[in-house]
TORLOPA-207244 format. One record per residue (C-alpha): residue number from 1; residue in one letter; chain; x, y, z. Coordinates in Angstrom, 2 decimals. Each point is the difference from the previous one (the first is absolute). Example, Ala and Ser with C-alpha at 12.3 -4.5 7.8 and 13.67 -1.06 7.14 Angstrom:
(1; "A"; "A"; (12.30; -4.50; 7.80)) (2; "S"; "A"; (1.37; 3.44; -0.66)) 
END
This chain:
(1; "M"; "A"; (-10.00; -10.65; 11.84)) (2; "S"; "A"; (1.44; 1.97; 2.73)) (3; "I"; "A"; (0.21; 3.42; -0.99)) (4; "I"; "A"; (3.83; 1.72; 1.20)) (5; "T"; "A"; (-0.33; 3.52; 1.41)) (6; "M"; "A"; (1.46; 2.70; -1.91)) (7; "R"; "A"; (2.32; 2.66; 1.23)) (8; "S"; "A"; (-1.73; 2.89; 1.62)) (9; "A"; "A"; (0.07; 3.23; -1.60)) (10; "P"; "A"; (-1.36; 3.36; -0.29)) (11; "A"; "A"; (-2.93; 0.05; -2.01)) (12; "L"; "A"; (0.75; 1.02; -3.61)) (13; "S"; "A"; (-3.47; 1.53; -0.76)) (14; "A"; "A"; (-3.64; -0.05; 1.24)) (15; "D"; "A"; (-1.35; 2.79; -2.71)) (16; "A"; "A"; (-3.37; -1.84; -1.47)) (17; "V"; "A"; (0.71; 2.22; -3.01)) (18; "I"; "A"; (3.11; 0.32; -1.43)) (19; "P"; "A"; (1.49; 1.40; -3.47)) (20; "T"; "A"; (1.26; -2.45; -2.91)) (21; "V"; "A"; (3.48; 1.14; 0.13)) (22; "E"; "A"; (0.02; -0.02; 3.80)) (23; "R"; "A"; (-1.76; -3.22; 0.02)) (24; "G"; "A"; (2.93; -1.59; -2.18)) (25; "V"; "A"; (2.84; 1.15; 2.21)) (26; "L"; "A"; (-1.91; -1.40; 3.04)) (27; "G"; "A"; (-0.01; -3.29; -1.97)) (28; "H"; "A"; (3.32; 0.09; -1.06)) (29; "A"; "A"; (1.05; 0.27; 4.04)) (30; "V"; "A"; (-2.62; -2.54; 1.29)) (31; "Y"; "A"; (1.69; -2.20; -2.89)) (32; "E"; "A"; (3.49; 0.62; 1.72)) (33; "R"; "A"; (-1.10; -0.32; 3.24)) (34; "L"; "A"; (-1.34; -3.45; -0.90)) (35; "K"; "A"; (3.09; -0.84; -1.96)) (36; "D"; "A"; (1.90; 0.50; 2.88)) (37; "D"; "A"; (-2.18; -2.37; 2.22)) (38; "I"; "A"; (0.36; -2.73; -2.07)) (39; "F"; "A"; (3.90; 0.43; -0.86)) (40; "E"; "A"; (0.37; 0.09; 4.22)) (41; "F"; "A"; (-2.36; -3.11; 0.47)) (42; "R"; "A"; (-2.70; 2.12; 2.25)) (43; "M"; "A"; (-2.31; -1.44; -3.05)) (44; "A"; "A"; (0.63; -3.23; 0.35)) (45; "P"; "A"; (0.14; -2.07; -3.29)) (46; "G"; "A"; (-3.49; -2.15; -0.27)) (47; "Q"; "A"; (-1.79; 2.54; 2.25)) (48; "R"; "A"; (-3.07; 1.15; -1.00)) (49; "Y"; "A"; (-1.28; 3.51; 0.35)) (50; "S"; "A"; (-3.41; 2.07; -1.65)) (51; "E"; "A"; (0.52; 3.37; -1.28)) (52; "Q"; "A"; (-2.49; 1.66; 2.60)) (53; "E"; "A"; (2.66; -1.84; 2.82)) (54; "L"; "A"; (2.43; 1.74; -1.71)) (55; "A"; "A"; (-1.46; 3.12; -0.73)) (56; "N"; "A"; (-1.12; 0.38; 3.53)) (57; "R"; "A"; (3.36; -0.49; 1.75)) (58; "L"; "A"; (2.12; 2.48; -2.30)) (59; "G"; "A"; (-2.87; 2.38; 0.42)) (60; "V"; "A"; (-0.98; 0.35; -3.63)) (61; "S"; "A"; (-3.10; -0.60; -2.11)) (62; "R"; "A"; (-0.29; -3.22; -2.36)) (63; "T"; "A"; (0.87; 1.83; -3.03)) (64; "P"; "A"; (3.74; 0.76; 0.94)) (65; "T"; "A"; (0.55; -3.40; 1.34)) (66; "R"; "A"; (-1.66; -1.79; -2.86)) (67; "F"; "A"; (2.61; 1.71; -2.24)) (68; "A"; "A"; (2.66; -1.10; 2.10)) (69; "L"; "A"; (-0.81; -3.67; 0.04)) (70; "H"; "A"; (-0.47; -0.18; -3.66)) (71; "V"; "A"; (3.34; 1.37; -0.59)) (72; "L"; "A"; (1.32; -2.65; 2.24)) (73; "A"; "A"; (-2.07; -2.48; -1.43)) (74; "R"; "A"; (1.72; 0.54; -3.25)) (75; "E"; "A"; (2.76; -0.34; 1.51)) (76; "G"; "A"; (-0.09; -3.21; 1.23)) (77; "Y"; "A"; (0.03; 0.85; 3.67)) (78; "L"; "A"; (-4.13; -0.53; 0.81)) (79; "V"; "A"; (-2.42; -2.01; -1.91)) (80; "R"; "A"; (-3.66; 0.13; 0.07)) (81; "V"; "A"; (-2.84; -1.99; 2.21)) (82; "D"; "A"; (-2.66; -0.46; 1.71)) (83; "G"; "A"; (-2.14; 2.04; -3.00)) (84; "H"; "A"; (0.33; 3.48; -0.96)) (85; "A"; "A"; (1.46; 1.62; 3.40)) (86; "G"; "A"; (2.27; -2.62; 1.11)) (87; "W"; "A"; (4.19; -0.26; -0.23)) (88; "Q"; "A"; (2.19; -1.97; 0.85)) (89; "V"; "A"; (4.21; 0.26; 0.97)) (90; "K"; "A"; (1.29; -2.33; -2.89)) (91; "P"; "A"; (0.89; -3.38; 1.88)) (92; "F"; "A"; (4.20; 0.08; 0.03)) (93; "E"; "A"; (1.70; -3.23; -1.78)) (94; "L"; "A"; (3.28; -0.25; 0.64)) (95; "A"; "A"; (0.41; -2.25; -2.81)) (96; "Y"; "A"; (-1.07; 3.04; -2.23)) (97; "Y"; "A"; (2.74; 1.88; 0.95)) (98; "E"; "A"; (2.65; -3.28; -0.17)) (99; "D"; "A"; (-0.61; 0.01; -3.74)) (100; "L"; "A"; (0.16; 3.30; -0.42)) (101; "Y"; "A"; (3.70; 0.43; 2.22)) (102; "D"; "A"; (0.75; -3.20; -2.55)) (103; "F"; "A"; (-0.93; 2.11; -2.93)) (104; "R"; "A"; (1.86; 3.46; 1.66)) (105; "I"; "A"; (3.21; -1.82; 0.11)) (106; "Q"; "A"; (0.48; -1.40; -3.34)) (107; "I"; "A"; (-0.81; 3.41; -1.42)) (108; "E"; "A"; (2.24; 1.85; 2.33)) (109; "L"; "A"; (3.07; -2.67; -1.11)) (110; "I"; "A"; (-0.19; 0.01; -3.25)) (111; "A"; "A"; (-0.04; 4.38; 0.26)) (112; "V"; "A"; (3.00; 0.16; 2.26)) (113; "R"; "A"; (1.78; -2.69; -2.97)) (114; "R"; "A"; (-0.80; 2.35; -2.33)) (115; "L"; "A"; (1.29; 3.32; 1.99)) (116; "C"; "A"; (3.56; -1.70; 0.59)) (117; "T"; "A"; (0.44; -0.20; -4.24)) (118; "M"; "A"; (-1.44; 3.38; -0.82)) (119; "D"; "A"; (2.55; 2.02; -1.57)) (120; "P"; "A"; (0.15; 2.75; 1.34)) (121; "A"; "A"; (-0.77; -0.93; 3.82)) (122; "P"; "A"; (-3.47; 1.29; 0.80)) (123; "D"; "A"; (0.46; 2.88; 2.65)) (124; "L"; "A"; (-0.94; -1.40; 3.24)) (125; "S"; "A"; (1.07; 3.35; 1.76)) (126; "E"; "A"; (-3.83; 1.16; 1.23)) (127; "L"; "A"; (-0.06; -3.61; 1.67)) (128; "C"; "A"; (2.80; 0.10; 1.90)) (129; "N"; "A"; (-0.01; 3.27; 1.07)) (130; "F"; "A"; (-2.93; -1.64; 2.55)) (131; "W"; "A"; (1.40; -3.56; 0.26)) (132; "R"; "A"; (3.66; 0.66; 0.61)) (133; "A"; "A"; (-0.25; 3.05; 1.79)) (134; "P"; "A"; (2.26; 0.02; 3.30)) (135; "K"; "A"; (-1.33; -2.10; 2.93)) (136; "R"; "A"; (-0.78; 3.11; 1.94)) (137; "S"; "A"; (-1.55; 1.68; -2.69)) (138; "R"; "A"; (-2.86; -3.01; -0.77)) (139; "N"; "A"; (-3.56; 0.84; -0.16)) (140; "L"; "A"; (-1.62; -2.30; 2.31)) (141; "D"; "A"; (-3.33; 0.70; -0.24)) (142; "G"; "A"; (-2.12; -3.12; -1.18)) (143; "R"; "A"; (-1.83; 1.83; -2.41)) (144; "T"; "A"; (2.12; 1.85; -1.41)) (145; "V"; "A"; (2.25; -3.57; -0.14)) (146; "A"; "A"; (-2.77; -1.89; -1.47)) (147; "R"; "A"; (-0.88; 2.53; -2.83)) (148; "E"; "A"; (3.95; 0.24; -0.86)) (149; "D"; "A"; (-0.13; -3.94; -0.39)) (150; "E"; "A"; (-2.73; 0.37; -2.29)) (151; "K"; "A"; (2.02; 2.18; -1.75)) (152; "L"; "A"; (3.04; -1.53; -0.33)) (153; "H"; "A"; (-1.00; -3.36; -0.96)) (154; "S"; "A"; (-2.65; 1.74; -2.73)) (155; "T"; "A"; (3.20; 2.53; -1.54)) (156; "L"; "A"; (2.21; -3.38; -0.68)) (157; "V"; "A"; (-2.94; -1.60; -1.94)) (158; "A"; "A"; (-0.50; 3.32; -1.90)) (159; "L"; "A"; (3.48; 0.52; -0.65)) (160; "A"; "A"; (0.29; -3.75; -1.44)) (161; "G"; "A"; (-1.82; 2.02; -3.18)) (162; "N"; "A"; (-3.04; -2.46; -0.05)) (163; "V"; "A"; (-3.22; 1.36; -0.53)) (164; "E"; "A"; (-1.93; -3.10; 0.52)) (165; "M"; "A"; (1.71; -1.17; 3.02)) (166; "L"; "A"; (-0.24; 3.53; 1.29)) (167; "R"; "A"; (-3.67; 0.08; -0.10)) (168; "T"; "A"; (-0.15; -3.37; 1.20)) (169; "H"; "A"; (1.85; 0.70; 2.91)) (170; "R"; "A"; (-1.56; 2.97; 0.69)) (171; "D"; "A"; (-3.19; -1.98; 0.07)) (172; "L"; "A"; (1.37; -2.47; 2.85)) (173; "T"; "A"; (1.70; 2.57; 1.83)) (174; "E"; "A"; (-3.69; 2.15; 0.45)) (175; "R"; "A"; (-1.56; -3.86; 1.19)) (176; "M"; "A"; (2.73; -0.92; 2.41)) (177; "R"; "A"; (0.25; 3.58; 1.07)) (178; "I"; "A"; (-2.76; -0.80; 3.25)) (179; "I"; "A"; (2.47; -2.51; 1.18)) (180; "R"; "A"; (3.58; 1.15; -0.83)) (181; "R"; "A"; (-0.77; 3.05; 2.34)) (182; "L"; "A"; (0.04; -2.17; 3.05)) (183; "D"; "A"; (4.19; -1.00; -1.37)) (184; "F"; "A"; (0.96; 3.66; 1.59)) (185; "I"; "A"; (-1.52; 0.05; 3.41)) (186; "E"; "A"; (2.61; -1.75; 2.14)) (187; "P"; "A"; (3.22; 1.99; 0.42)) (188; "A"; "A"; (1.99; -2.92; -0.34)) (189; "R"; "A"; (-1.59; -1.04; -3.10)) (190; "I"; "A"; (0.37; 3.73; -1.30)) (191; "K"; "A"; (4.02; 0.61; 0.79)) (192; "S"; "A"; (0.38; -4.05; -2.18)) (193; "A"; "A"; (-2.00; 1.28; -2.69)) (194; "F"; "A"; (2.61; 3.79; -0.51)) (195; "D"; "A"; (2.98; -2.74; 0.48)) (196; "E"; "A"; (-1.67; -2.51; -2.65)) (197; "H"; "A"; (-1.07; 2.87; -2.43)) (198; "D"; "A"; (3.68; 1.13; 0.40)) (199; "K"; "A"; (1.69; -3.09; -0.87)) (200; "I"; "A"; (-2.24; -0.64; -3.25)) (201; "L"; "A"; (1.19; 3.56; -1.17)) (202; "A"; "A"; (3.19; -0.54; 0.53)) (203; "A"; "A"; (-0.19; -3.18; -1.76)) (204; "L"; "A"; (-1.75; 1.65; -2.99)) (205; "L"; "A"; (2.53; 3.01; 0.13)) (206; "Q"; "A"; (2.69; -2.63; -0.49)) (207; "R"; "A"; (-1.62; -1.87; -2.67)) (208; "R"; "A"; (-0.30; -3.42; 1.97)) (209; "G"; "A"; (-2.93; -1.15; -1.31)) (210; "A"; "A"; (-0.19; -3.58; 1.23)) (211; "E"; "A"; (0.80; 1.60; 3.70)) (212; "A"; "A"; (-2.48; 2.59; -0.75)) (213; "E"; "A"; (-2.62; -2.51; -1.19)) (214; "R"; "A"; (0.85; -2.32; 3.46)) (215; "L"; "A"; (-0.70; 3.43; 2.15)) (216; "I"; "A"; (-3.28; 0.49; -1.47)) (217; "R"; "A"; (-0.93; -3.00; 0.18)) (218; "V"; "A"; (1.11; -0.51; 3.48)) (219; "H"; "A"; (-1.62; 3.99; 1.56)) (220; "I"; "A"; (-3.56; -1.15; -1.74)) (221; "E"; "A"; (-0.04; -3.17; 1.57)) (222; "A"; "A"; (1.14; 1.62; 3.39)) (223; "S"; "A"; (-2.88; 2.82; -0.37)) (224; "R"; "A"; (-2.82; -2.74; -1.23)) (225; "A"; "A"; (1.01; -2.24; 3.27)) (226; "E"; "A"; (-0.31; 3.42; 2.38)) (227; "I"; "A"; (-3.21; 0.87; -1.24)) (228; "R"; "A"; (-1.26; -3.98; 0.34)) (229; "H"; "A"; (0.81; 0.28; 3.17)) (230; "I"; "A"; (-1.50; 3.60; 0.80)) (231; "T"; "A"; (-3.28; -0.46; -2.19)) (232; "L"; "A"; (-0.94; -3.17; 1.92)) (233; "H"; "A"; (0.82; 1.51; 3.60)) (234; "R"; "A"; (-2.12; 2.84; -1.03)) (235; "L"; "A"; (-2.87; -2.00; -1.26)) (236; "A"; "A"; (0.10; -1.64; 3.23)) (237; "L"; "A"; (-0.29; 2.81; 2.06)) (238; "A"; "A"; (-2.86; 1.18; -2.43)) (239; "S"; "A"; (-1.55; -3.35; 0.98)) (240; "Q"; "A"; (0.10; 0.71; 3.70)) (241; "R"; "A"; (-1.92; 3.41; -0.40)) (242; "D"; "A"; (-2.39; -1.51; -1.78)) (243; "D"; "A"; (-0.43; -2.31; 2.72)) (244; "Q"; "A"; (0.01; 2.46; 3.07)) (245; "R"; "A"; (-2.57; 1.85; -2.19)) (246; "D"; "A"; (-2.33; -2.79; -0.82)) (247; "T"; "A"; (0.71; -0.39; 3.84)) (248; "Q"; "A"; (-1.01; 3.49; 1.32)) (249; "R"; "A"; (-3.08; 0.14; -2.64)) (250; "A"; "A"; (-1.76; -3.57; 1.63)) (251; "R"; "A"; (0.22; 2.15; 3.40)) (252; "A"; "A"; (-1.43; 3.25; -0.94)) 
END
């Protein structure tokens, strides 16, 4: 399996001896860097790395690197391969995420149905402040929109009042985060997200349960379709980079 080149960055540390507290901070910094590379497909699904290789590229020792790798493995982004020091970015399985999307839809349909029958009606003002803002005032930054999108859906489920449903939805959200953030790359998709959320909130405020359910389903399906397209495109680009790297290494 070929190895994709990680984003170049300044070395985090070159000291051989680092105090315990500083080493912990450094480990978290390495963790954030590696997780960002995985989320941005700079470390492509299925690619294999050694601890030493990653430590060299980040300019740190193997101790903080090993800490970061073990945390990422516990979170499900990496798997151990090739003995003690080999790691693989977890292969990407679209069918797995399709199943998560199906589950998520069902939970959110139940949530909006409940919200439309609650007495008194739930307070949606904070969500409306962001998603129903005038067009000229919208925050169109992709990362901000992704964060607010996750907040809206989690809040709707939380307001529905079922603790176990909320716990399950939070678990789904965590597992889907790596691909859901891809939904907010293109400006046109960000604009659509504002329009879709605006309509969903309007239906909830007007207590139109059937309409809210229809809109939430359409919105999530649109997100699923966008992510499916972008993910396949990202994987294709990653594969091309791998091929180019293999060619360069063969010529070296």
